[in-house]
N, C-alpha and C positions, 0 to 999 in steps of 0.2 A: 805699244803696249800699254795701258795704262792703271794709273795708281792711286785708290783713294785709301785717306784716314779711318781709322778704325780704334774702337776708344782704349784699348791695351796699348797704340801708340804704334804699333808696325804697320803699313800701306802695307796689305793684302796683295797680290797682281792678278791685273785681271789680262788671259791669257785671252788674244782673240785671233792667233792663229789653231786653229781643227788641226791640225799636224803635229802642231808642237806636244814635246811626251810632256808638260805638264798645265795641257790644257784642263784637266779634270779638275787637280788641284785649285788651278788662278781661277782661279770665280771671282771675285772681287766681294762688292756689295749688297744685301738682299733689301730687296725691295717689295713689301704687302702691296697687291695691285688690285684695284678692284676696276673690270674693263671697260669699256663704253657698253652701253646694249646686254647688260647683264648682270643679273641680280647679285646683290653679296654673297648671296649662295655660294660663287662661284667663282670670287675672289682667291689669289692666291698669290705666295713666294714667287716671286725672281731674281733670278741672279742681276747685278747688272750686263754683264755680258750677255747676258742675251736679247738686252730689251736693245745694247751695242747691233750684236749681231742678227737683228732681225729687225733695224733699224727704226723700230719707235722711237716717237721725241718723250722725253721721258723727263727733259732740265730741265724747261718751263714748271713745269708738273714742280718736280722741286724745290728747283727754287721759289715758287707760292707758299712750301708747305715748309722749308722752313727762316723763310722770312714772317709764316705767323705762328711759329714758334720760337721769335725772340719775347722771350719777357719784358714790357714795357718799364722804362723806368720810374723810381716817384716824379721825377718833377713829369714826365707822361704822364703820367694816374692825376695828379695833382691840375693838368692845363684840363685836364678831360672832367673830372669833375666840377671843374668850373664852366665849362660851357656844358655838362647836364644839370648843375644848378639853377645857370641862367634859364633852359628850357624846360628844366622846373618851375618854374616860379613862372614865366612867363603859362604856363597852359592850365599853372593853377587859378589862377586869372579868370580865365575861360571856366575848368571846369570843379572847381575846390566847390566842394560844399559848405561847406564854411561864409560864402561868398553869397550875398547876393544875387541869386541865378541873369545872368548877365545871356540872356535869350538873343536879343541882337549879335552879342560877339561869338557865339556858338553856332548863331547861325551862320555869320560868316565865318569862321573859322571851317567851318562844311564846305562855304562856295569855295575855298581856296583849295581845300582837298578835292574835291571837281575836279577844279578846272586846271588842276598841273595835268600837265605830259612829263610821264615815264622816259626812263629813256628806253624802250620799245613801242612807244607812240600807243599805247593807253594809258584812258584814264579814268578814275574812280565814275561809275555810278552813281545818281543820289542814294540810295538804300544799301552802296557801298560806304559811300560818305557817310551816313548816319548811325555804320556801324564800328565805323573806325573809330569815330567820334566818342561812342557809346565806349568803348574801350579804353582810352585815353582818360576816359571819364572817371572808369572805375580803375585801371592805373593808379589816376594821379591822388585821389580816394581811399587809396590800399584796402579795395574789394578784387577779390578775386572774380573772372567772370572767363565764359564763354561762350565764342560765337558761334551759330549754329544752325543748321537750314534743315529745312525737313523733305527736302527732295528726292534723299534716298539714291544720291550720284554718285557717294561714292564714299 
């Protein structure tokens, strides 16, 4: 039998033996599952026991979820703010409205975006890099913007 903790302090038992008399009441935790290649409308609640019995690998996903749900400490938030502030200042020097336009710096930034190879091996095309730099420019100057096309592909 596997046990897990609940908020009320009691650990409900997970009974994995189908022939056990407490099989129906020993269900343990429930998880809301979005199944792969299924729409969100087909998401459902599943008991941990059923996931174990059907050999569904859920532990890694659960660990990632719990890691995402950890609230950052004040020190972590301050550290992130410092890093973000440095990046914001760097971008403002390139894209800021109040700075004399440095087209060379803007063009250099676009070339950097075009030259970067991403994890999947892809690279931005020149028009994509121009769109990203335009979005960054609007963000730095606190202007709302939406980048779209007219191809009608969805």
